[in-house]
Phi, psi and omega in degrees: 000129179283130179264126178247127184253340179243144195220159174302334191235132173294136188255134178253134178251136170238122182297324177212128166238162178243139189242098184287134172253162185314322192266010175086001170284157181240129165269143183266148176210149156275151188217138174237131178203150174310149185294333176263018194287340180290331177265325185232086181306146180239159167292159178248145169237127179238159173225128194232103180225166171267022194256038164066100181289329191290310188231320186305305183239031176296319186302312187273331174304317185294323178292339189248301190293324178285341173303307183291314181299325175296348176255020162102045180221152169261122185241131182241121178255109193265128168284140174293168184297138177079002184232148177073228179262359179294154177283171184088184178245145182291151179220200180295169175285136161062039181289159164311317185294327176292319181295324180291314170313315176292321174303312181295316178296324179292316174305321179289323184296320189288338183265007183272154194291337185271357184257131185280358175099353176242141186234138171249157177235131176227172169164159171251140173063238180318300190294337170291322179297307187278355168289318169302309186294330183271332173294333173290343173277348175061049170297127186319312193281345184280115196249337181197157176229149152236129188243129187231126176051051174233184184221152175263006188221105184283340181276310188264343186223051172225189181288355192261314180218159173223111174053046178089357186252128175297135185255144176293348178287340175301312176287319182289330184286320178300315176303316185292316186287342176289332180266331191267328182295335193270354184297148185292151162300159177280132178302332182285341178264315191255000182076199191288350177283006187295320182292319173301312182295327179292310179303319178302321182283325176295323177285334188272321194274128173256158176307109185298352170296339175303316184280310185287330176279343188278337183243101184260002183234158173285092179243194186305328177304310184279333175295321175296126185068015171261108181300341186293341173297331185204072180304332181290352180290329177277116185251346185269155182297150189223129171249115183249133189229134176207184183218134182310322177281354182279167181268356189240020189285348183292325186299329188293309179295322171312312182294320181293337175284321201249331179292129178282324175293169176306136185215142181221141171242155182207121181229125173248181175287005198284164168270199193278069182204165177297144189300331185289348181220017185275145172237160350291150184281180010284142165286161182218167189283067182303314187296326178291322176284325162308311182296323179295330180288304186292329179300319184287322184265344177247349184232353180070027180260139177285096179254010180081359187298331180289332172269008179287159175293156182298322186218109174260134189218150174274123179264112183285138153286164172301144186218150171286127176299137188207115184288350186241020190296139174271336185214156171248133175293157179150214185190152170288135176230168176211145174234120177294330179237146172219127003293151190270129177300340180278348177273129186248142177276123176252127181265132183227116173288150175277140168232216185276093183056024173237157169254134179102352181265173180231015174298135172265106183220161170253130182230140184253152172208137170225095195289148174289154185298334189268011175297125180130355184291350177279001178224312168072294192271135171295329188218126174279142186258028165069021175236197183252032185255031161085036182251015174266156181295147178267179173309134186274359185307316183304313180284335174293329182290339181258013181234169170274113185242135169245123186251136173285169167295153174296133186285145184256347177211170189296139173236117176253132172248147174209111181143212187245097176289147177231138176247118177259125179241137169256122189217169170214158187226163177253012181218151179287342172239126184210150172216161179225157173246133172240135170240139165254120193247152175246113186253121183281175187288336172285354180093355174303139188234115183256125174288127185264312182198169186203177162200146167256133192214134172273118179288342178278340177262020190287333174258335174203115187284344177273342180219069180301155179222158169301147167270132186275113179305137177084349182278142177274132172242184163220156176213143174251125189250112178275122174272161176307146172296148179204166167227118190209139172251125175274133190260161176303145180088351179263172173227150171278145173222131171253119177253134182236131180228154174267004172208163179209090188255139354270007186307316181242155182285137179292144175300158185296338178233144171300132182245143182258117177256122180252128175259133172264107190297335181296340184243013183248145181197149175253130176261118177250130172282088181273124174261124179302136182270000177240041186276354173069041181300133177286160176307136185266124181273093180252119186292151177290157181300130166232165182192161172273168177299137178292168180299141187284145171159204178206161181287133178263330179203121182296138173290167179209130173239151188195152178224107179253133184237133171236130181236118188263103182291331174293319180268352175075020181252142172243134183241120175247119176244117182264103168268126186231082175244109182289350185072196174235159179213131173265122173268106194295323183304318181249004174070030186241135173247132183242132187218126184220136173217137180227142174226120176251125182248115182247132171229150181194145173261145190299330186249017184219096184293341175279004175265009177288128182222145176217137174228136182233129170248125192231118177235128178232134183229141172234135185220122177256188179301323187219027174205157176213139182232132176220133178247139175231120178243140175226117187236152184212148170226137174230135188273134173231174190301313194253343186221166167249137181265120188241135167231134177219122176243140173229135172227143191231129187238122179258102186044052171088347183269128178284127185245353183202145176206134179209141178215144178221150173228136187202158171264134171255098179316141176261133182247072182075015184246000000 
């Protein structure tokens, strides 16, 4: 990545400004803008997340926002209500109140002397979600958005559930926010009230798994703020970005298909990070592309974005699985229209453990409960810490696999593969994991795409029902969108398992799944590999310098597996230690460490246990705040046993402690 230090406009940085809301609450923001913006107003671009503009995201904010400001924009990084230095109390994610706050903030920004009256909204993850959600409210000054690694469907394509299946990320994310959301405002910004504000946050904010684990069906809670419910509500131009290793890539092609306003999609090989610094590479010039977007819609400059292909994507070539991969082989491809008329659906029947065969047989699988260790994570976080899927052969051995013939020529797919299963089960509650793998000549098995799916939710996600043991059913399993080239000499493999631990919550009882091959088939979105795609001009990655400072404690990420053969127990310990960093400009040190411990016995789904310890520390010149959360979940047949403890320390002295234990009823989860 090239670090850029000079820009067309000299940039003025304001560490904190207050944005007043109608109820008297103030949102805190960092701002960068051209030095002469008061005399020559410019459009504004905002990013709104709860991740602390003062210290939490300072390192990456400094890489991005001065760059955009230096090209003639006022850029504001806004803390949501009750987080960072903003007034109020932290609350749930994506609430109507959050959206109302941001609509009001946009109106206020548009009326400032340094603003030309037009506003763009951007963000990754939470900030990408609320950009879509606020756009659906159509505030008059909001003229365009950029949404990165976000979702249009909060139930099926978020950290909480996937096709009716409870994801372990639901619990781990709740554990993270439990310790993070309650951190105090910086005393240098808010003054002596910082301790009072901190205690108010600690007393108010509850372990959010109460909410996220409590809505186990696709109900009104999830439909609220899912723009998939009404794409026509969004009238401003949308630039949607994602990565194949991210958990949110499905929204990009859907938005490109359904948004009626000008829309552009871009999907790289990346994990959950901005494209200019995401892994696996190649990285790309997100900031240059963002400027082309803003210049067109906020400054009326003809930058050519309306003539760009509707969807640009990275076509992966077959690659050897590597949890720490730095690069993906492949090339950029483009489609002017989406869905593309060049992509055809190829139907491939299942036979006796074969793809493309027609034998009518019934095959059964009952996966050990530790099937899934080859993947672990629902979402890669776009670095080199080992969170990409590993070789799938161990999990394939615990699954029912259907292999295609060796390919004589290159086979490219681009779109959403679908697997149709005719099945019966021996228990009323059942789920499956379906993977499409790329098997090399030496047997190496690479996961191309996948889905975990609740068979109880197959007809109505809002009203799941018991399955009748022994009865034949059918289900269509939508795998994640992907672009992938299978090379000559390789084989396609569809692997079906009854568990995928620890990514998905096991069913209450171990299930035997029987597949009836006369009703099973794979639908592949096949793209001609000889289309003669012209070279796609993707700019190289650029950014401004990151926030100055130094590492105070090196981090460590590891995935340690212990298998007790005699007890039949598998223990997975995920260490996610970010280390510490001192921000020299503000004299604040941030430090974070997380340990997740998962346990399960191979023959007992009710042995599922998880404990998560999350410690966050902030240290200023004469103050120190530390929060420590310890949460646990244990599976029972009808409930989850939950414990959550929070301790907060002011310069080493514990000032707050709270612990709760409760049972959360299981509702087909």
